[in-house]
N, C-alpha and C positions, 0 to 999 in steps of 0.2 A: 835642497838638491833637486833638480828637475827629474821627472820620471823617465825611466829608460824606454818602457814600452807601455803605451796607453791603448786600451780597448774601449771604443765608444759604440754602444748599441743604438739602433734607430737612426742610422746615418742617411737613410733614404728620405727622411723628412727634413724640412728646411733647417730647423734648429740643430738637429744632430749633425747634419752635413756642415753647417756653418762652424760648429765647434770643432769638428774633425779637421776642417780646413785651417782654422786658427792654430790648432795645436801642431799641424803639419808644417806650418810656416815658421815654427820655432826650431832653429837648428840644434838647440840643446837637447831636444827630445829625440831619442834614437829612432823609434818606430811608432806609427799611429795606425791602428787596425780598426776599420769600420765594419760593423756587423749589422745585417738586416735580412729579413726574409725575402725582400724584393730588391732588385738592382736600383740604384738611384737614377733619376732622370738624367738625360745627357748634360743639361746645364749644371746640375748638382755634381755630377761625376767630374766635369771639367774643373769645378771649383775645389775639389778635394785634394788636388795637388799630389803629393807623394803618399797620401793615405792609401793603405792596402785594403781593398774591399773584399770581404769574405761573405758569401751568401750562406747564411746559417740561421736556423731557427733556435732562439734561446730556450724554447720548450724542449729541445732535443739534447741528449747527452753530448752531441757534437760540440757544443759550446765549451764543454770542459776540455776537450782535446785541443781546441783553438787556444785557450788560455794556457794550457800546459806546454804545448809545443812552442809557442811564441814567447814563453817566459814573461807573461804580462805581469806588471807590478802595479798598475793603476787601472781601475775599471770605472767608467762613467756610464751609469744605467739611465737611458733616456727612452727606451723602447716600451713606453706605456701609452696605451691608446685611451683617448678621452671621449671617443664617439663610437656608438654601436652601429654606425652607418656602413662600416666596412663589411665585406662579404662574410657571412657567418653570424652577423648580428651580435647580440649581447653575449652569447655563449662563446664565440670565438674571441671577443674582446676580453672576457674574464680569463679565459685560458692563457692568452698572451700576457695579460697583466700579472695575474697571480701565479699560475703554474710556471710561466716563463721566468718570473723573478725568483721563485723557489729553486728552479733548476740552475739559474745563474749563480745564486748565493751558494748552492751546494758545490758548484765548480770552483768558486773562489775559496771556499773553506778547505777544499782538498789541495789547493795549490799553495805551497809554502812561499812562492815568489810574490804573491799578491800582498801589497803593503798599504794600498789606499783604495777606498770605495766611495764614489760620489753618487748619490741618488737624486735625480730631478723629481721632486714631489710637487705638491700643489697646496695652496691655501684653502682649497675646497675641503680639506680635512677638518676645518673649523665649522663646516656647515654654513647654512644661511637661514636665519630665523629672526622674526621680529623681536625675540627676547634676547638676542645677542648683545654683548657689550659693544660700546662704541668702537673700541680698538682691541684686537687680539694680540697677545704676546705669545712667544714660543711655548710658554709653560701652561697656557690655557687649553681647555678642551671644548669641543662643540657642546652648546646647550642642547641642540637637537642633533643627535648623532646621525650622519648620513646612512640611509638604509639600503642603498644600492647604487649601481652605476660606477662611474669613474671615481667619485669621492670615496665610496666604500672600498673599492679596490685599493686606492691610495692609502687608506687607513690600514688595511691588511698588509700592504707592502711595507709600510713603515714599521709595523710590528715585526715582520720577518727580518727586517734589517737590524732592528734593535737586538733581536735574538742572535743574529750573526755577530754583532759587535761584542756580545757577551761571550760567545764561543771563541772568537778570535780577537782578544784584546790587543794583539800586536798590530792590527789593521786600523788605520785611521779612517773613521767613517764620518762623512759629511752629508747631511740631509738638507736639501734646499727646497723650501716651500715657495713656489713661484706664484705671484698674482697673475692675472690674465695678461699674456704677452701679445702685443699688437705691433704692427709696423707695416711698411709698404710691401714686404716680401713674404712674411710668415703667413701661414694659413691656419690660424688658430680658430677655435669655435667662436669666440667673441668677435674677432676680426671679420670672420665670414658673415656673422649676423649683422654687424655694422656696415658691411658693404652692400647689403640689400637696399634697393631703392625705398622700400617700405619696411620699417623695422617694427616688429610686433613688441608691444610692451604690456605690462600687467595693469589693467584698469584700476585706477585709484592708488597706485604705488609708484614711487620714483626712487629706484635703488641708488645707493652710493657706489661708485666704481673706483677702484684703485688699480692702476695699470702698470705695465712695465714695457719699455721699448725693447724691440728685438736685439738691438746692438748691445744694450745693457745686459740682457739675458746671456748673450754669448760671452761678454766680459766676465760676468760672475761665474759662469761655468768654467771658463778658462782658469780663473784664479783658484777655484776649488780644486781643479784637477792638478794644478802645479804647486799648490800651497800645502799648508799643514793644518788648517783649521779643522777642528773636530766638534761635531754637535749639530744642532738644528738651527736653521736660519730662515727667517722670513725675508723674501726677496721681492721688493716692490718699490715703485717710484714714490716720490713725495707728492702729497696733495691728493685730492679726490675730485671727481666730477659727478654730477647726477646723470642718470641715464638720459633724461630729457635734454640736458645740456649737450651731451655727446651726440645725440641724434641731430640737434639743430646745428651744431658746429660742423658736422660733416655734410650738411645740406640734405639729409635724408628726411623722410616723412614718417612720423610715429603713428602706429596703428594700435591704440589701446584696446585690449581684448580682455574679457573675463578669464580668469586663470584656467577653468576647464576648457574653454575654447582654444587656448594657447596650446594645450596638449594635442588636440586634434589638428591644429594648424601645423604643428611640428611634424606630425606623421605625414601629412600631405606634402609638406615641403621636402621631406626625405624621399618620398616616392617620386617627386618631380626632379630629383637630382640637385635640389638647391640646398644651401647650408641649413642644417637642421639643428634643433636644440634639444638637449636631453632634460630629464626631470630635474636634475640638480642645477642645470643652467637656468631653468625656469625659476627655481627657488632663489637663485642668485639675482635674477632680474627683478624678483619681488622684494627681497630684503637687503640685498647688497652685502658687502663685506669689506672691512678695512683692517689692516694689520700694522703692528708697530715694527719699525725698521731700525731700532737702536742697535741691536746686535749686528746687523748687516754693516752699519757704518762704523761702530766703535770696536767691535771684536773681530769681525770678518775682514774689515778694512776696505770696504768698497762702497762708494756713493754713486748711484745712477746719475748719468749725465742729463737724462731727460726727466722732467717732471711728468706727472700723469697728463696734464694739459698739453705739454709739448709732444708727448708720445702720440696723443690723439691728433694733434695738428699735423704731425708727420704722416700719419695714415691718411689724413684728409687731403694732403697734397697730391695723392695718386688717384683721387676719386673725382668724378664729375658730379657736382651737386645736382640733385633732383630739383631742389628749390634753391635758387641763387641767393647769396647773402643780401643782394639788393632787395629781393622780394621779401625776405625775412625782415630786413630792416624797415621796409615800407609798412609791412603788416604790423610790426611792433610799434612804429610811430603812430599808425592809425589807431591802434588799440589804446596807446597812451592818450591820444587826443580824445578818443571817445570816453575813456575813463575820466579825463579832466572835465569834459563837458557834463558828464553825469554828476560829477562831484559839485561843479558850479551850480547845476540845476537844483541839486539837493540843498545846497546852501541857500539859494534864492527862495526855494519853497519853505525852508525852515524860517527864514526871516519873515516871509509873508504870514506864516502861521502865528509867529510871535506877535506881529503887528495886529492881526485880527483878534487875538486873545486880549491884547491891551486895549482895543477900542470897544470891546463887548460891554454893554450896560451891566453895572454891578448890582447885585440884589440888595434891597433895602435892609438896613440893619434891623435885627430883631429887637423888640422891646420886651424885657422880662414881664411876665404876667399878662401881656396883651392877648395871647391865645387863650389863656384861662378866662379872661373877662369876656372875650368874644363867644367862647363856648357856653358861658353862663347865660 
């Protein structure tokens, strides 16, 4: 049965607004209420359709009044900040993520009408470490537990949600761990980084990236809000790309830097108003992360339309390459030619050395006892 009243937090961001608009387009859903601390941009507001926007802070008890007065039966929590670049920095980010989630869960627990809770989480809870397994499943834990930032907040939030599920077993709880979401319209951390003309990378490392297209992210969230699946699900596209491949395919220029220098570069980028990268994003660019999606396909019942490579290509269609594919192809061809010439030169040199060894005069065979007679 479709939900009667859905409340979506974080509708001022692209993904939250896109989900609210998708739900509002379904006539089987009675009401869609969008909540955020700031009003959506005009283009987002136009897309929201019949969504009712309420300016409210989930850190305030007011969110409980909104849920109670509107008889909300489904809550989709997406108002989780992944970057400390917002006003207030890391302190404000942690308050919104952790304190805001606790206040929202308390309001849901008090309301008998709430029957479903969907949390947009992240695969960052698995951490990023060179000691990680090749693929994470939903039952695995981080080898190196995130010690701060967005990843640590997400771990804490998932813990609070599990506690809520134990206290309210009548509420269906779905936790969606999203890989990095990219696309032409979304403004995610990784998408912002890949849009830079010069992309900083970790010197000596080439991380594996597993992505998710923005349209697939909206489809999974919609299915979770209107469906009945309960549990934790990894949400990612099929396949992986290396960071170096992603940079080349988008026509960007890679700038390998030592890891300590990357931290300083990130702070300078943030001060200049450019896309910045957090410490956990640095670790992700260093070690990468890949997750298993069997539960998504077989139990949750959703298969992303875009593969990782196709999601990257769709982002690339909106970018003007800094280095054109023709230049990259020409450089690669020249490199292959140079390598071939070096290989042929090495082969000729090897043949010459072998020939010289074969023509060298051989030492006379030794005669037993000759040295002894000579010495005598």
